[in-house]
N, C-alpha and C positions, 0 to 999 in steps of 0.2 A: 504493500500500500504506500502511496505517495502523500507527503504532507508539504505545505508551503512553510518553509522554515526561514526565519529572519536571521538567526544566529545561534550560537551556543557558547557556553562558558564551561571550561573543563573543571574548575574548582570554585565553589561559592560557599561561604559560611553564613549567608543571610537569606537563603531561599529554602528553609526547612531545616530539620535537625541534622547536625553533623556537617561533613564536607560533601557537597553535592555537585553533580553534573547538571547544568541547567540548559534546557532547550527553549528557545523563544520562537513561538509560532506567529505567523503573520495573520492579521485580521482581528478586529475587536468590535463588539456590538455596543460599546459605550464610546462617548466622546468627551472624556473627562477634562475639565478645565485645568486640573493639576497634573495632567499626564506627563510623565518624564520620558515616555517612549512614543510620542505621537506618530512617528513614522511607521509604527506597527499596526495602525488602525485599519488602513485600507490596503488592498492589493494594488500594485502598480497598474495604471491604465495606459501605459505606453505612449504618453503624450509627447515624450522626447525633450521636455524642457531641460532636464538634467544633463542631456548628452553634451551640448556645447559648453555647459558650465563646468564639466569635469576637468580639473587641471592636469590629470595624469593620462587622459585619453582612454580610460578604461571602459567607457560606455560608448555604444554605437547602436544604430538602428539597422535591423535585418528583418526584412519581410514585415515591416510595420511593428516590430517588437523591439523594446529596449533590451540590449544584450550587455551583460557585465562580464568583463574579463578580470577575474579575481587576481591573477598573477600580475596584471598591470596596475592594479588599484594602489593608490598612495594613501588610502584610509584618511582622507581629509574630511569626509562626510559632507562635502559641498553639495552632493546630490540630495542628501536628506534635508539640508538647510534650505535649499532653493525650491523643493517640492511643495506646491500649493495644495496637494491632495492628501497629506498625511500618509505618505507611502514611501517605499524605498525600492530602487531598482535592483538591490542586492539580495532580496529574498529569493530563495532557490527551492525548486521542487526536489525533495530528497525521499528516497525509499527508507523504510525502517532499517534495512541492512546497512545503509550509509551511516546512520546514527550509531548503530551498534559498533561499527568499525571505529568510530571516534570515542565511544565510551570505554571499550575494552582496554586500551592502554592506560587509562586513568583509574580503572576499576579497583586495583589494589589499595588505592588511597581514598576511595569514596565510601560513603555510607548510603548514598541513594541518588536517585535521578528525580529532578523536578521539571515539569513542563509548565512554562509560563507563556507570556505573550507581550502584546496582543492579548487575546483571550483563548486559553487552552481549549475550552469546551466548544469553541467554534469549529474545531477539527476533532471532535470526540472519537470518531472512528479511527483516525490515525493515532491518537493518544492510546486508545485501547490496544491497537495492534503493536505499538511500541512497548507498552507495559507487558503485554502478553509475551512478546519476544524476550524481554529481559527476564521474566520469571521462568521462561522455558530454557534459558541458557545456563548451563552448569557454572560457568564462570561469572555470571551476573546475578543469579537468582537471589543472592543474599541482599541485594540492593533494594531499599524501599522505594516505592513509586508514589510521588506526590504531584498534585497540581496546585498552581497558584492561580486563583480565579476571582472574577468579580461576582460570581454567584448567579449571574443572569442566565441560567440554563434551565431547560425543561426537565422535569423529574425523570423523564426517560433517559436523559444523558447520565444521570447518577446511577440509574439502574444498569445502564450499559457498562459503565466504568467500575462499578462496585466489585466485581470479582477480581480485578487486578489493581485496584486502588488501595494504597495504604493510608493515605491522608490527604486532606485538602486544607489549604489556607485561603480563607474567604475574606475579601475586602468588603466592609460595610461602610460606604461613604457617608451615609446619614440615615438615621431612623425616620426622620420626617420626609415623607414622599415628595412634597413640593420642593424642598431644598435639595433632595437627592436628584431630582430632575434638573435643577439649576446647575448642579455640580457635574452631572454626567450625561445629561440629555435624555435620560430614561428613568422610569419609576423603579421602586425598590421591592415590589411585591415578589418577584422571582428570586431576588437575593435573600429575602427573609425566609421564603419557602425552602431555598437550598440549604440555608443554615440549619433549619429544623430537620430537613431530610437527612443531611449528612450526620447530624448529631444522633438521630435515631439509628443510623447504620453503623455508628461507631467509627466514622471516617473523618470527623471534624477535628483537625489538628489545632487550628487556631482561627480566631476572628481578628481581623486587622482593622483598626479604626484610624483613618488618616485625618488628623486634626488641623484645620486651617484657622488660625487666630481670627476671631471676629466674624467667622462665617458659620461654622458648624460646632462651635465649642461652648455654647451657652450652658450654664449649669443645669437648668431644668431639662434641656434636651439630652445632655449627657447622662443625667440621672434616669430619665426614661429609657435611654439606650441600655443602661445597666440593668434596669428592671426587666426589660425584654430579654436580654441575654441570660439573665439569671433564671428566668422562667424556662428557658431551653435547657440550661445546665449551669447551676450556680458555681461550679468549680472549673468551668472551661478556661482554656488558655486565651487571654486577650492581649493583643499587642497594640499599644498606643503609639502611633507614629506621628511625630510632629512634621508638618509639611516643610520641605526644603525647597527654596526657590531655585537653587542651582540645578540646571539641566531641565527645568520645567519650561514649557512653551509660554509665550506671552498670553496674558488673559485680559479680557475686557473687564472682568471683575477683579479688583485688587486682591491678591492673595498674599497674606502675611504669615511669616514663620512664628510659631509660638516659641517663647524662650524656655529655658530649663525649668523655671519656677511654674510657668503655665502648664508644662507637660506633667510636672509632679502633681499639680492641682487636679488635672484631668484624672490621674490615677487615683487620687484620694476620693474623688467623687464616685468613681466606679467601685472602689473598694468598699464603700459604704452600702453598696447595693447587692453585693454577692461575694462569695469566697473565691474570687477569680484568681487564676495564676496570671498575674499581671507583669507585662514586660513593657518598659518605656524606652523608646529610642527617638 
């Protein structure tokens, strides 16, 4: 099976438990104001705007398609910076076997594999095929298989992934639906349903709360979020992530970073609502 892959990282300590190989898939069903990887949102539409802008001549047009020469690429990311469609010409169609060939050399030093994006569940069939292959490979079977997800997936996706999924890290941008739409362009009903579904399946590793100062960090909203999460599982792992402006795309709505004191306050509000395993970053 083939997937549209943006990139991969051989070693990461921030994408799940332990040291992990991370695969980034192209395509996302959200359009988040605070997105740090906006070039993963859409597939390249072969407009060609990036071709002339490429300083290393690594891009060309062949048969109406933008072609990327990885060996000629100078990694300036000028193509990503100039793209007006939140895409990249460097995403490539890879077979499961192609990724396994990249995972195997790093496997002795890994605890698992995480599929991120973009949005991993947009290519659920590919994710299942990859995880199935990992668990069927004697040299890789010990690796845990995680997804990093916005949670906006149909219940059938979690049913499809369940047999080969060890854990999911779910981003909850905001409990308030109207504010969630303002931040992501979509409502949060599917996200909340996914958190409940994954918790019932025993596959919810953590819920991640991205806090933007002055936008989604009001005490009453955070307390309500804590109450809702506690009703799902009062001991769940909750990661409070302060928004960082570095690397984020420009936003029409001013996005401010919470300082250390604010992040600690968020944790204290949540701690009063449940016996959460809280991590603050």
